[in-house]
C-alpha positions as protocol buffer text, in pm:
chain_id: "A"
residue {
  index: 1
  type: MET
  ca { x: -18205 y: 3981 z: 5015 }
}
residue {
  index: 2
  type: LYS
  ca { x: -18016 y: 3914 z: 5337 }
}
residue {
  index: 3
  type: THR
  ca { x: -17847 y: 4197 z: 5514 }
}
residue {
  index: 4
  type: PRO
  ca { x: -17473 y: 4115 z: 5557 }
}
residue {
  index: 5
  type: THR
  ca { x: -17376 y: 4054 z: 5912 }
}
residue {
  index: 6
  type: PRO
  ca { x: -17085 y: 4253 z: 6066 }
}
residue {
  index: 7
  type: LEU
  ca { x: -16866 y: 3939 z: 6057 }
}
residue {
  index: 8
  type: THR
  ca { x: -16935 y: 3889 z: 5685 }
}
residue {
  index: 9
  type: ARG
  ca { x: -16847 y: 4252 z: 5611 }
}
residue {
  index: 10
  type: HIS
  ca { x: -16523 y: 4222 z: 5812 }
}
residue {
  index: 11
  type: LEU
  ca { x: -16413 y: 3905 z: 5631 }
}
residue {
  index: 12
  type: ASP
  ca { x: -16489 y: 4066 z: 5295 }
}
residue {
  index: 13
  type: ARG
  ca { x: -16271 y: 4366 z: 5382 }
}
residue {
  index: 14
  type: LEU
  ca { x: -15984 y: 4135 z: 5486 }
}
residue {
  index: 15
  type: ARG
  ca { x: -16013 y: 3943 z: 5157 }
}
residue {
  index: 16
  type: LYS
  ca { x: -15998 y: 4262 z: 4950 }
}
residue {
  index: 17
  type: LYS
  ca { x: -15698 y: 4396 z: 5148 }
}
residue {
  index: 18
  type: GLY
  ca { x: -15519 y: 4063 z: 5107 }
}
residue {
  index: 19
  type: ILE
  ca { x: -15567 y: 4073 z: 4727 }
}
residue {
  index: 20
  type: GLN
  ca { x: -15449 y: 4435 z: 4719 }
}
residue {
  index: 21
  type: PHE
  ca { x: -15136 y: 4350 z: 4929 }
}
residue {
  index: 22
  type: VAL
  ca { x: -15045 y: 4062 z: 4695 }
}
residue {
  index: 23
  type: ARG
  ca { x: -15085 y: 4286 z: 4388 }
}
residue {
  index: 24
  type: TRP
  ca { x: -14869 y: 4567 z: 4533 }
}
residue {
  index: 25
  type: ASN
  ca { x: -14597 y: 4338 z: 4671 }
}
residue {
  index: 26
  type: LEU
  ca { x: -14595 y: 4059 z: 4413 }
}
residue {
  index: 27
  type: LEU
  ca { x: -14238 y: 4136 z: 4300 }
}
residue {
  index: 28
  type: VAL
  ca { x: -14108 y: 4152 z: 4657 }
}
residue {
  index: 29
  type: LEU
  ca { x: -14275 y: 3827 z: 4754 }
}
residue {
  index: 30
  type: LEU
  ca { x: -14152 y: 3656 z: 4440 }
}
residue {
  index: 31
  type: MET
  ca { x: -13788 y: 3766 z: 4500 }
}
residue {
  index: 32
  type: THR
  ca { x: -13808 y: 3660 z: 4864 }
}
residue {
  index: 33
  type: GLY
  ca { x: -13944 y: 3321 z: 4771 }
}
residue {
  index: 34
  type: LEU
  ca { x: -13678 y: 3265 z: 4505 }
}
residue {
  index: 35
  type: SER
  ca { x: -13402 y: 3372 z: 4746 }
}
residue {
  index: 36
  type: LEU
  ca { x: -13521 y: 3126 z: 5010 }
}
residue {
  index: 37
  type: PHE
  ca { x: -13551 y: 2852 z: 4749 }
}
residue {
  index: 38
  type: PHE
  ca { x: -13193 y: 2900 z: 4622 }
}
residue {
  index: 39
  type: LEU
  ca { x: -13051 y: 2920 z: 4972 }
}
residue {
  index: 40
  type: LYS
  ca { x: -13222 y: 2596 z: 5062 }
}
residue {
  index: 41
  type: CYS
  ca { x: -13104 y: 2424 z: 4744 }
}
residue {
  index: 42
  type: GLU
  ca { x: -12744 y: 2541 z: 4760 }
}
residue {
  index: 43
  type: GLY
  ca { x: -12697 y: 2508 z: 5134 }
}
residue {
  index: 44
  type: LYS
  ca { x: -12603 y: 2872 z: 5193 }
}
residue {
  index: 45
  type: SER
  ca { x: -12498 y: 2970 z: 5543 }
}
residue {
  index: 46
  type: ALA
  ca { x: -12696 y: 3197 z: 5771 }
}
residue {
  index: 47
  type: GLU
  ca { x: -12447 y: 3475 z: 5697 }
}
residue {
  index: 48
  type: ALA
  ca { x: -12558 y: 3485 z: 5335 }
}
residue {
  index: 49
  type: GLN
  ca { x: -12921 y: 3538 z: 5443 }
}
residue {
  index: 50
  type: ALA
  ca { x: -12830 y: 3889 z: 5556 }
}
residue {
  index: 51
  type: TYR
  ca { x: -12821 y: 3987 z: 5188 }
}
residue {
  index: 52
  type: LEU
  ca { x: -13201 y: 3946 z: 5171 }
}
residue {
  index: 53
  type: VAL
  ca { x: -13248 y: 4274 z: 5356 }
}
residue {
  index: 54
  type: PRO
  ca { x: -13083 y: 4501 z: 5097 }
}
residue {
  index: 55
  type: ILE
  ca { x: -13257 y: 4305 z: 4820 }
}
residue {
  index: 56
  type: LEU
  ca { x: -13596 y: 4390 z: 4971 }
}
residue {
  index: 57
  type: LEU
  ca { x: -13498 y: 4750 z: 5041 }
}
residue {
  index: 58
  type: ALA
  ca { x: -13391 y: 4793 z: 4683 }
}
residue {
  index: 59
  type: THR
  ca { x: -13753 y: 4771 z: 4567 }
}
residue {
  index: 60
  type: ASP
  ca { x: -13791 y: 5129 z: 4695 }
}
residue {
  index: 61
  type: PRO
  ca { x: -13686 y: 5363 z: 4410 }
}
residue {
  index: 62
  type: SER
  ca { x: -13506 y: 5594 z: 4659 }
}
residue {
  index: 63
  type: THR
  ca { x: -13290 y: 5313 z: 4802 }
}
residue {
  index: 64
  type: THR
  ca { x: -12975 y: 5161 z: 4655 }
}
residue {
  index: 65
  type: SER
  ca { x: -12820 y: 4826 z: 4734 }
}
residue {
  index: 66
  type: GLN
  ca { x: -12446 y: 4766 z: 4784 }
}
residue {
  index: 67
  type: LEU
  ca { x: -12362 y: 4404 z: 4840 }
}
residue {
  index: 68
  type: GLY
  ca { x: -12019 y: 4291 z: 4950 }
}
residue {
  index: 69
  type: ASN
  ca { x: -11823 y: 4610 z: 4859 }
}
residue {
  index: 70
  type: GLN
  ca { x: -12000 y: 4841 z: 5100 }
}
residue {
  index: 71
  type: GLY
  ca { x: -11914 y: 5205 z: 5041 }
}
residue {
  index: 72
  type: GLY
  ca { x: -11729 y: 5130 z: 4717 }
}
residue {
  index: 73
  type: SER
  ca { x: -11761 y: 5336 z: 4400 }
}
residue {
  index: 74
  type: VAL
  ca { x: -11835 y: 5187 z: 4063 }
}
residue {
  index: 75
  type: GLY
  ca { x: -11633 y: 5280 z: 3755 }
}
residue {
  index: 76
  type: THR
  ca { x: -11364 y: 5478 z: 3943 }
}
residue {
  index: 77
  type: GLU
  ca { x: -11010 y: 5418 z: 3813 }
}
residue {
  index: 78
  type: VAL
  ca { x: -10764 y: 5363 z: 4100 }
}
residue {
  index: 79
  type: PRO
  ca { x: -10391 y: 5431 z: 4032 }
}
residue {
  index: 80
  type: ILE
  ca { x: -10184 y: 5115 z: 4004 }
}
residue {
  index: 81
  type: THR
  ca { x: -9967 y: 5200 z: 4304 }
}
residue {
  index: 82
  type: VAL
  ca { x: -10252 y: 5242 z: 4551 }
}
residue {
  index: 83
  type: GLU
  ca { x: -10534 y: 5035 z: 4691 }
}
residue {
  index: 84
  type: ASP
  ca { x: -10788 y: 5043 z: 4970 }
}
residue {
  index: 85
  type: THR
  ca { x: -10618 y: 4812 z: 5220 }
}
residue {
  index: 86
  type: PRO
  ca { x: -10784 y: 4821 z: 5563 }
}
residue {
  index: 87
  type: GLU
  ca { x: -10522 y: 4585 z: 5703 }
}
residue {
  index: 88
  type: GLY
  ca { x: -10251 y: 4841 z: 5621 }
}
residue {
  index: 89
  type: SER
  ca { x: -9947 y: 4836 z: 5396 }
}
residue {
  index: 90
  type: PRO
  ca { x: -9626 y: 5019 z: 5488 }
}
residue {
  index: 91
  type: PRO
  ca { x: -9471 y: 5191 z: 5183 }
}
residue {
  index: 92
  type: LEU
  ca { x: -9164 y: 5043 z: 5016 }
}
residue {
  index: 93
  type: LEU
  ca { x: -9030 y: 5274 z: 4744 }
}
residue {
  index: 94
  type: ASN
  ca { x: -8872 y: 5155 z: 4422 }
}
residue {
  index: 95
  type: GLU
  ca { x: -8569 y: 5342 z: 4290 }
}
residue {
  index: 96
  type: ILE
  ca { x: -8660 y: 5697 z: 4188 }
}
residue {
  index: 97
  type: THR
  ca { x: -8630 y: 5781 z: 3818 }
}
residue {
  index: 98
  type: TYR
  ca { x: -8588 y: 6124 z: 3659 }
}
residue {
  index: 99
  type: PHE
  ca { x: -8453 y: 6300 z: 3353 }
}
residue {
  index: 100
  type: THR
  ca { x: -8302 y: 6641 z: 3279 }
}
residue {
  index: 101
  type: ASN
  ca { x: -8362 y: 6909 z: 3020 }
}
residue {
  index: 102
  type: ASN
  ca { x: -8241 y: 7258 z: 2941 }
}
residue {
  index: 103
  type: ALA
  ca { x: -8454 y: 7530 z: 3095 }
}
residue {
  index: 104
  type: ASN
  ca { x: -8692 y: 7739 z: 2888 }
}
residue {
  index: 105
  type: PRO
  ca { x: -8497 y: 8032 z: 2734 }
}
residue {
  index: 106
  type: ALA
  ca { x: -8750 y: 8272 z: 2889 }
}
residue {
  index: 107
  type: ASP
  ca { x: -8646 y: 8144 z: 3234 }
}
residue {
  index: 108
  type: ASP
  ca { x: -8280 y: 8102 z: 3143 }
}
residue {
  index: 109
  type: PRO
  ca { x: -8157 y: 8374 z: 2902 }
}
residue {
  index: 110
  type: TYR
  ca { x: -7789 y: 8306 z: 2984 }
}
residue {
  index: 111
  type: SER
  ca { x: -7806 y: 7924 z: 2960 }
}
residue {
  index: 112
  type: THR
  ca { x: -7702 y: 7870 z: 3320 }
}
residue {
  index: 113
  type: LYS
  ca { x: -7998 y: 7667 z: 3446 }
}
residue {
  index: 114
  type: GLY
  ca { x: -8156 y: 7326 z: 3393 }
}
residue {
  index: 115
  type: LEU
  ca { x: -8463 y: 7120 z: 3474 }
}
residue {
  index: 116
  type: LEU
  ca { x: -8479 y: 6811 z: 3694 }
}
residue {
  index: 117
  type: GLN
  ca { x: -8798 y: 6639 z: 3582 }
}
residue {
  index: 118
  type: PHE
  ca { x: -8983 y: 6374 z: 3780 }
}
residue {
  index: 119
  type: PRO
  ca { x: -9275 y: 6232 z: 3577 }
}
residue {
  index: 120
  type: LYS
  ca { x: -9571 y: 6059 z: 3740 }
}
residue {
  index: 121
  type: SER
  ca { x: -9402 y: 5721 z: 3692 }
}
residue {
  index: 122
  type: SER
  ca { x: -9084 y: 5834 z: 3871 }
}
residue {
  index: 123
  type: VAL
  ca { x: -9227 y: 5744 z: 4214 }
}
residue {
  index: 124
  type: SER
  ca { x: -9358 y: 5390 z: 4252 }
}
residue {
  index: 125
  type: PHE
  ca { x: -9386 y: 5120 z: 4517 }
}
residue {
  index: 126
  type: GLN
  ca { x: -9289 y: 4755 z: 4537 }
}
residue {
  index: 127
  type: LYS
  ca { x: -9647 y: 4674 z: 4635 }
}
residue {
  index: 128
  type: PRO
  ca { x: -9970 y: 4877 z: 4646 }
}
residue {
  index: 129
  type: VAL
  ca { x: -10013 y: 5123 z: 4930 }
}
residue {
  index: 130
  type: PRO
  ca { x: -10315 y: 5307 z: 5073 }
}
residue {
  index: 131
  type: ALA
  ca { x: -10423 y: 5596 z: 4853 }
}
residue {
  index: 132
  type: ASN
  ca { x: -10364 y: 5850 z: 5132 }
}
residue {
  index: 133
  type: THR
  ca { x: -9994 y: 5759 z: 5168 }
}
residue {
  index: 134
  type: GLU
  ca { x: -9801 y: 6089 z: 5173 }
}
residue {
  index: 135
  type: VAL
  ca { x: -9528 y: 6136 z: 4911 }
}
residue {
  index: 136
  type: THR
  ca { x: -9296 y: 6433 z: 4968 }
}
residue {
  index: 137
  type: LEU
  ca { x: -9003 y: 6547 z: 4753 }
}
residue {
  index: 138
  type: TYR
  ca { x: -8735 y: 6764 z: 4921 }
}
residue {
  index: 139
  type: PHE
  ca { x: -8467 y: 6960 z: 4732 }
}
residue {
  index: 140
  type: GLY
  ca { x: -8156 y: 7107 z: 4893 }
}
residue {
  index: 141
  type: LYS
  ca { x: -7779 y: 7139 z: 4906 }
}
residue {
  index: 142
  type: LYS
  ca { x: -7522 y: 6926 z: 5084 }
}
residue {
  index: 143
  type: ASN
  ca { x: -7638 y: 7045 z: 5427 }
}
residue {
  index: 144
  type: MET
  ca { x: -7994 y: 6911 z: 5383 }
}
residue {
  index: 145
  type: GLU
  ca { x: -8050 y: 6625 z: 5629 }
}
residue {
  index: 146
  type: LEU
  ca { x: -8308 y: 6347 z: 5667 }
}
residue {
  index: 147
  type: ASN
  ca { x: -8418 y: 6263 z: 6019 }
}
residue {
  index: 148
  type: PRO
  ca { x: -8524 y: 5913 z: 6137 }
}
residue {
  index: 149
  type: ASP
  ca { x: -8889 y: 6019 z: 6164 }
}
residue {
  index: 150
  type: GLY
  ca { x: -8898 y: 6119 z: 5797 }
}
residue {
  index: 151
  type: THR
  ca { x: -8874 y: 6495 z: 5854 }
}
residue {
  index: 152
  type: VAL
  ca { x: -8613 y: 6696 z: 5664 }
}
residue {
  index: 153
  type: THR
  ca { x: -8410 y: 7000 z: 5768 }
}
residue {
  index: 154
  type: ASN
  ca { x: -8242 y: 7269 z: 5553 }
}
residue {
  index: 155
  type: ALA
  ca { x: -8453 y: 7197 z: 5245 }
}
residue {
  index: 156
  type: LEU
  ca { x: -8466 y: 7471 z: 4983 }
}
residue {
  index: 157
  type: GLN
  ca { x: -8798 y: 7352 z: 4842 }
}
residue {
  index: 158
  type: SER
  ca { x: -9046 y: 7069 z: 4894 }
}
residue {
  index: 159
  type: LEU
  ca { x: -9356 y: 6923 z: 4733 }
}
residue {
  index: 160
  type: LYS
  ca { x: -9614 y: 6716 z: 4923 }
}
residue {
  index: 161
  type: ARG
  ca { x: -9871 y: 6494 z: 4752 }
}
residue {
  index: 162
  type: THR
  ca { x: -10040 y: 6159 z: 4814 }
}
residue {
  index: 163
  type: ALA
  ca { x: -9980 y: 5831 z: 4632 }
}
residue {
  index: 164
  type: ALA
  ca { x: -10318 y: 5874 z: 4464 }
}
residue {
  index: 165
  type: ASN
  ca { x: -10265 y: 6226 z: 4329 }
}
residue {
  index: 166
  type: PHE
  ca { x: -9889 y: 6252 z: 4260 }
}
residue {
  index: 167
  type: SER
  ca { x: -9870 y: 6370 z: 3899 }
}
residue {
  index: 168
  type: GLY
  ca { x: -9500 y: 6455 z: 3867 }
}
residue {
  index: 169
  type: TYR
  ca { x: -9284 y: 6760 z: 3933 }
}
residue {
  index: 170
  type: THR
  ca { x: -9019 y: 6976 z: 3761 }
}
residue {
  index: 171
  type: TYR
  ca { x: -8745 y: 7152 z: 3960 }
}
residue {
  index: 172
  type: LEU
  ca { x: -8552 y: 7448 z: 3815 }
}
residue {
  index: 173
  type: THR
  ca { x: -8189 y: 7444 z: 3927 }
}
residue {
  index: 174
  type: GLU
  ca { x: -7849 y: 7589 z: 3845 }
}
residue {
  index: 175
  type: ALA
  ca { x: -7672 y: 7389 z: 3576 }
}
residue {
  index: 176
  type: ASP
  ca { x: -7362 y: 7184 z: 3660 }
}
residue {
  index: 177
  type: LYS
  ca { x: -7434 y: 7191 z: 4034 }
}
residue {
  index: 178
  type: LYS
  ca { x: -7531 y: 6898 z: 4255 }
}
residue {
  index: 179
  type: ILE
  ca { x: -7874 y: 6893 z: 4417 }
}
residue {
  index: 180
  type: LYS
  ca { x: -7965 y: 6656 z: 4697 }
}
residue {
  index: 181
  type: VAL
  ca { x: -8314 y: 6507 z: 4670 }
}
residue {
  index: 182
  type: PHE
  ca { x: -8502 y: 6317 z: 4940 }
}
residue {
  index: 183
  type: VAL
  ca { x: -8821 y: 6127 z: 4853 }
}
residue {
  index: 184
  type: VAL
  ca { x: -9019 y: 6036 z: 5165 }
}
residue {
  index: 185
  type: ALA
  ca { x: -9327 y: 5810 z: 5156 }
}
residue {
  index: 186
  type: LYS
  ca { x: -9517 y: 5794 z: 5483 }
}
residue {
  index: 187
  type: ASN
  ca { x: -9841 y: 5650 z: 5616 }
}
residue {
  index: 188
  type: GLU
  ca { x: -9969 y: 5524 z: 5951 }
}
residue {
  index: 189
  type: PHE
  ca { x: -9799 y: 5188 z: 5897 }
}
residue {
  index: 190
  type: GLY
  ca { x: -9444 y: 5301 z: 5815 }
}
residue {
  index: 191
  type: ILE
  ca { x: -9192 y: 5523 z: 5632 }
}
residue {
  index: 192
  type: SER
  ca { x: -8980 y: 5463 z: 5322 }
}
residue {
  index: 193
  type: THR
  ca { x: -8712 y: 5701 z: 5190 }
}
residue {
  index: 194
  type: LYS
  ca { x: -8482 y: 5739 z: 4892 }
}
residue {
  index: 195
  type: GLN
  ca { x: -8192 y: 5981 z: 4839 }
}
residue {
  index: 196
  type: LEU
  ca { x: -8051 y: 6114 z: 4513 }
}
residue {
  index: 197
  type: THR
  ca { x: -7757 y: 6346 z: 4444 }
}
residue {
  index: 198
  type: ILE
  ca { x: -7813 y: 6472 z: 4091 }
}
residue {
  index: 199
  type: GLY
  ca { x: -7790 y: 6778 z: 3871 }
}
residue {
  index: 200
  type: HIS
  ca { x: -7838 y: 6911 z: 3520 }
}
residue {
  index: 201
  type: PRO
  ca { x: -7508 y: 6897 z: 3326 }
}
residue {
  index: 202
  type: ARG
  ca { x: -7431 y: 7159 z: 3064 }
}
residue {
  index: 203
  type: ASN
  ca { x: -7054 y: 7209 z: 3061 }
}
residue {
  index: 204
  type: CYS
  ca { x: -7027 y: 6885 z: 3257 }
}
residue {
  index: 205
  type: ALA
  ca { x: -7230 y: 6686 z: 3003 }
}
residue {
  index: 206
  type: ASN
  ca { x: -6923 y: 6511 z: 2860 }
}
residue {
  index: 207
  type: ALA
  ca { x: -6704 y: 6516 z: 3170 }
}
residue {
  index: 208
  type: LEU
  ca { x: -6457 y: 6229 z: 3200 }
}
residue {
  index: 209
  type: LYS
  ca { x: -6511 y: 5973 z: 3471 }
}
residue {
  index: 210
  type: ILE
  ca { x: -6230 y: 5907 z: 3717 }
}
residue {
  index: 211
  type: PRO
  ca { x: -5969 y: 5764 z: 3664 }
}
residue {
  index: 212
  type: ALA
  ca { x: -5894 y: 5983 z: 3363 }
}
residue {
  index: 213
  type: THR
  ca { x: -5602 y: 6106 z: 3156 }
}
residue {
  index: 214
  type: VAL
  ca { x: -5597 y: 6414 z: 2936 }
}
residue {
  index: 215
  type: GLY
  ca { x: -5316 y: 6476 z: 2686 }
}
residue {
  index: 216
  type: ASP
  ca { x: -5019 y: 6269 z: 2572 }
}
residue {
  index: 217
  type: CYS
  ca { x: -4812 y: 6150 z: 2868 }
}
residue {
  index: 218
  type: ASN
  ca { x: -4512 y: 6092 z: 2640 }
}
residue {
  index: 219
  type: ASP
  ca { x: -4509 y: 6471 z: 2624 }
}
residue {
  index: 220
  type: HIS
  ca { x: -4751 y: 6677 z: 2837 }
}
residue {
  index: 221
  type: CYS
  ca { x: -5062 y: 6545 z: 3018 }
}
residue {
  index: 222
  type: PHE
  ca { x: -5247 y: 6526 z: 3348 }
}
residue {
  index: 223
  type: ASP
  ca { x: -5388 y: 6226 z: 3536 }
}
residue {
  index: 224
  type: VAL
  ca { x: -5688 y: 6223 z: 3772 }
}
residue {
  index: 225
  type: THR
  ca { x: -5730 y: 5954 z: 4037 }
}
residue {
  index: 226
  type: LYS
  ca { x: -5949 y: 5901 z: 4346 }
}
residue {
  index: 227
  type: ILE
  ca { x: -5800 y: 5789 z: 4676 }
}
residue {
  index: 228
  type: GLY
  ca { x: -6069 y: 5759 z: 4942 }
}
residue {
  index: 229
  type: ASP
  ca { x: -6259 y: 6087 z: 4944 }
}
residue {
  index: 230
  type: THR
  ca { x: -5974 y: 6278 z: 4780 }
}
residue {
  index: 231
  type: ILE
  ca { x: -5934 y: 6355 z: 4410 }
}
residue {
  index: 232
  type: GLU
  ca { x: -5568 y: 6386 z: 4309 }
}
residue {
  index: 233
  type: ILE
  ca { x: -5463 y: 6560 z: 3988 }
}
residue {
  index: 234
  type: THR
  ca { x: -5106 y: 6530 z: 3857 }
}
residue {
  index: 235
  type: ALA
  ca { x: -4966 y: 6724 z: 3562 }
}
residue {
  index: 236
  type: LYS
  ca { x: -4660 y: 6576 z: 3387 }
}
residue {
  index: 237
  type: TYR
  ca { x: -4409 y: 6693 z: 3131 }
}
residue {
  index: 238
  type: ASN
  ca { x: -4154 y: 6458 z: 2981 }
}
residue {
  index: 239
  type: LEU
  ca { x: -3853 y: 6674 z: 2886 }
}
residue {
  index: 240
  type: PRO
  ca { x: -3654 y: 6496 z: 2611 }
}
residue {
  index: 241
  type: VAL
  ca { x: -3331 y: 6697 z: 2657 }
}
residue {
  index: 242
  type: ASP
  ca { x: -3185 y: 6941 z: 2906 }
}
residue {
  index: 243
  type: GLY
  ca { x: -3352 y: 7277 z: 2860 }
}
residue {
  index: 244
  type: THR
  ca { x: -3401 y: 7627 z: 2992 }
}
residue {
  index: 245
  type: SER
  ca { x: -3681 y: 7805 z: 3172 }
}
residue {
  index: 246
  type: LEU
  ca { x: -3949 y: 7538 z: 3242 }
}
residue {
  index: 247
  type: TYR
  ca { x: -4290 y: 7656 z: 3364 }
}
residue {
  index: 248
  type: LEU
  ca { x: -4567 y: 7402 z: 3443 }
}
residue {
  index: 249
  type: ASP
  ca { x: -4891 y: 7480 z: 3626 }
}
residue {
  index: 250
  type: LEU
  ca { x: -5218 y: 7306 z: 3719 }
}
residue {
  index: 251
  type: VAL
  ca { x: -5559 y: 7411 z: 3852 }
}
residue {
  index: 252
  type: GLY
  ca { x: -5910 y: 7269 z: 3891 }
}
residue {
  index: 253
  type: ALA
  ca { x: -6176 y: 7538 z: 3842 }
}
residue {
  index: 254
  type: SER
  ca { x: -6553 y: 7554 z: 3855 }
}
residue {
  index: 255
  type: PRO
  ca { x: -6724 y: 7449 z: 3532 }
}
residue {
  index: 256
  type: ARG
  ca { x: -6920 y: 7778 z: 3545 }
}
residue {
  index: 257
  type: SER
  ca { x: -6653 y: 8030 z: 3647 }
}
residue {
  index: 258
  type: LEU
  ca { x: -6274 y: 8015 z: 3631 }
}
residue {
  index: 259
  type: SER
  ca { x: -6254 y: 8243 z: 3934 }
}
residue {
  index: 260
  type: ASP
  ca { x: -6420 y: 7976 z: 4152 }
}
residue {
  index: 261
  type: THR
  ca { x: -6143 y: 7728 z: 4234 }
}
residue {
  index: 262
  type: ILE
  ca { x: -6211 y: 7364 z: 4317 }
}
residue {
  index: 263
  type: ALA
  ca { x: -5853 y: 7232 z: 4324 }
}
residue {
  index: 264
  type: LYS
  ca { x: -5605 y: 7501 z: 4420 }
}
residue {
  index: 265
  type: ALA
  ca { x: -5363 y: 7635 z: 4159 }
}
residue {
  index: 266
  type: VAL
  ca { x: -5006 y: 7505 z: 4179 }
}
residue {
  index: 267
  type: SER
  ca { x: -4703 y: 7568 z: 3958 }
}
residue {
  index: 268
  type: LEU
  ca { x: -4345 y: 7455 z: 3898 }
}
residue {
  index: 269
  type: GLU
  ca { x: -4063 y: 7681 z: 3771 }
}
residue {
  index: 270
  type: ILE
  ca { x: -3714 y: 7549 z: 3693 }
}
residue {
  index: 271
  type: PRO
  ca { x: -3457 y: 7779 z: 3529 }
}
residue {
  index: 272
  type: SER
  ca { x: -3239 y: 7492 z: 3399 }
}
residue {
  index: 273
  type: PRO
  ca { x: -3448 y: 7170 z: 3391 }
}
residue {
  index: 274
  type: ASN
  ca { x: -3284 y: 6834 z: 3331 }
}
residue {
  index: 275
  type: THR
  ca { x: -3401 y: 6560 z: 3097 }
}
residue {
  index: 276
  type: GLY
  ca { x: -3686 y: 6348 z: 3241 }
}
residue {
  index: 277
  type: ILE
  ca { x: -4035 y: 6375 z: 3385 }
}
residue {
  index: 278
  type: HIS
  ca { x: -4136 y: 6686 z: 3577 }
}
residue {
  index: 279
  type: THR
  ca { x: -4461 y: 6686 z: 3776 }
}
residue {
  index: 280
  type: VAL
  ca { x: -4688 y: 6911 z: 3978 }
}
residue {
  index: 281
  type: LYS
  ca { x: -4987 y: 6800 z: 4188 }
}
residue {
  index: 282
  type: THR
  ca { x: -5306 y: 6936 z: 4338 }
}
residue {
  index: 283
  type: SER
  ca { x: -5611 y: 6777 z: 4504 }
}
residue {
  index: 284
  type: PHE
  ca { x: -5952 y: 6837 z: 4665 }
}
residue {
  index: 285
  type: ASN
  ca { x: -6204 y: 6655 z: 4885 }
}
residue {
  index: 286
  type: ILE
  ca { x: -6532 y: 6552 z: 4722 }
}
residue {
  index: 287
  type: TYR
  ca { x: -6731 y: 6638 z: 5039 }
}
residue {
  index: 288
  type: GLU
  ca { x: -6642 y: 7005 z: 5000 }
}
residue {
  index: 289
  type: LYS
  ca { x: -6769 y: 7055 z: 4645 }
}
residue {
  index: 290
  type: GLU
  ca { x: -7119 y: 7109 z: 4506 }
}
residue {
  index: 291
  type: TYR
  ca { x: -7035 y: 7091 z: 4135 }
}
residue {
  index: 292
  type: LEU
  ca { x: -7088 y: 6797 z: 3902 }
}
residue {
  index: 293
  type: CYS
  ca { x: -6740 y: 6837 z: 3752 }
}
residue {
  index: 294
  type: THR
  ca { x: -6426 y: 7046 z: 3754 }
}
residue {
  index: 295
  type: LYS
  ca { x: -6249 y: 7208 z: 3461 }
}
residue {
  index: 296
  type: VAL
  ca { x: -5883 y: 7103 z: 3489 }
}
residue {
  index: 297
  type: THR
  ca { x: -5621 y: 7307 z: 3304 }
}
residue {
  index: 298
  type: SER
  ca { x: -5245 y: 7258 z: 3284 }
}
residue {
  index: 299
  type: PHE
  ca { x: -5023 y: 7511 z: 3107 }
}
residue {
  index: 300
  type: LEU
  ca { x: -4667 y: 7431 z: 2991 }
}
residue {
  index: 301
  type: MET
  ca { x: -4412 y: 7683 z: 2864 }
}
residue {
  index: 302
  type: MET
  ca { x: -4038 y: 7644 z: 2789 }
}
residue {
  index: 303
  type: ASP
  ca { x: -3776 y: 7856 z: 2620 }
}
residue {
  index: 304
  type: GLN
  ca { x: -3550 y: 7569 z: 2512 }
}
residue {
  index: 305
  type: PRO
  ca { x: -3673 y: 7347 z: 2359 }
}
residue {
  index: 306
  type: LEU
  ca { x: -3955 y: 7587 z: 2269 }
}
residue {
  index: 307
  type: GLN
  ca { x: -4288 y: 7465 z: 2411 }
}
residue {
  index: 308
  type: PHE
  ca { x: -4628 y: 7626 z: 2458 }
}
residue {
  index: 309
  type: ILE
  ca { x: -4898 y: 7367 z: 2537 }
}
residue {
  index: 310
  type: ILE
  ca { x: -5232 y: 7371 z: 2716 }
}
residue {
  index: 311
  type: ALA
  ca { x: -5399 y: 7049 z: 2834 }
}
residue {
  index: 312
  type: GLN
  ca { x: -5753 y: 7087 z: 2964 }
}
residue {
  index: 313
  type: GLY
  ca { x: -6073 y: 6891 z: 3014 }
}
residue {
  index: 314
  type: TYR
  ca { x: -6382 y: 6848 z: 3233 }
}
residue {
  index: 315
  type: VAL
  ca { x: -6357 y: 6574 z: 3494 }
}
residue {
  index: 316
  type: ASN
  ca { x: -6655 y: 6430 z: 3682 }
}
residue {
  index: 317
  type: ILE
  ca { x: -6671 y: 6476 z: 4059 }
}
residue {
  index: 318
  type: PRO
  ca { x: -6809 y: 6159 z: 4222 }
}
residue {
  index: 319
  type: ASN
  ca { x: -7092 y: 6177 z: 4472 }
}
residue {
  index: 320
  type: ASP
  ca { x: -7020 y: 6156 z: 4844 }
}
C-alpha cells in the first residue's frame, strides 16, 4: 500500500472542507443563487441588489431583517390623525367640537357648576401630522390672550398632550359663565390655533336669542336689540286711558345672582300719566360681561287703572 504524499493529504482535506461548507451553507447559497437569477431575469437595478445583504444576514437566528421600512414596527396601530412624515407636515386644525353636562353632585352640591367635555375626537386635523405634534388646551377668562408664537398668557388652566396620545379632557367650570378656550397645535413645521368662547348653561339653557321680545307689547313688554357691541333693552307700557301713579322699571341681572347687575336698573314714575306708550331703557356692552345670558325683569304698577305686572326672561349675551 502506497503512503499518501503530503500533496494528496492536502487535497483530500480541501475536498472534505468543501463538502462540509456546502452542507452547512446550502440554504444561503441556494437563496443567493435564486436572488441573482431573479434579478437577472427581471432586470432589477443595482439599488435592489443591496437587499441581498439583509437576506444573507437573516440566516443567523440572532439577526432580523427589515426591508424597505427600516426601523418600523409591525402591528402597531397609529392614530388616524398622525403619521411618520419625515418631510414634515405643519398642523392645520379642524373646528373644535365639545359638549356640556351637569357636574357630578358630589362636586356640585348646589348645582352651580358644569362640565365642558372634549372627547378624543374633538381635536382633529385636515391632514395627518407627525405623532409628536404638541396639542395644548388653555382655559381662561376674557383677559386670556394668545400670542403670535402660540404661547398663552393669563390662562387659568392648561393641558398639554401630543397628537398621538390626546385622549380627551373634561373641564369643571361655573355654570352660566363664559370660558375662553384656546387650542394650540404646534410642531417644528408650524402652528395652528382655534379659539372658542363657551360655557355650561343651566339658567341660561333656554335663553332667548337677540333680537327678542318678552310680554305683550299691546300692554306691557320689553324688547332686546343689539347695536354694534351694545345690547339695548326697552320696557314699554301702553296706557289705554289717562291714569294715576304709573311706575315702570327695568333691570338686567346676572343669571346666578340678582345682586350682580349686568344692565343697570332704571325706572319711570309719573303721578298723572297720559294715554299712550311709556318707555324706559337700559343697556350694556357685551365686552364687559362674562355671563352667557342676563335675566331681564320689568315691573309695572299703577293705581288707576289698577295694574300689577311683571315681565321677565333670560336673554342670551352674544360673544365678543
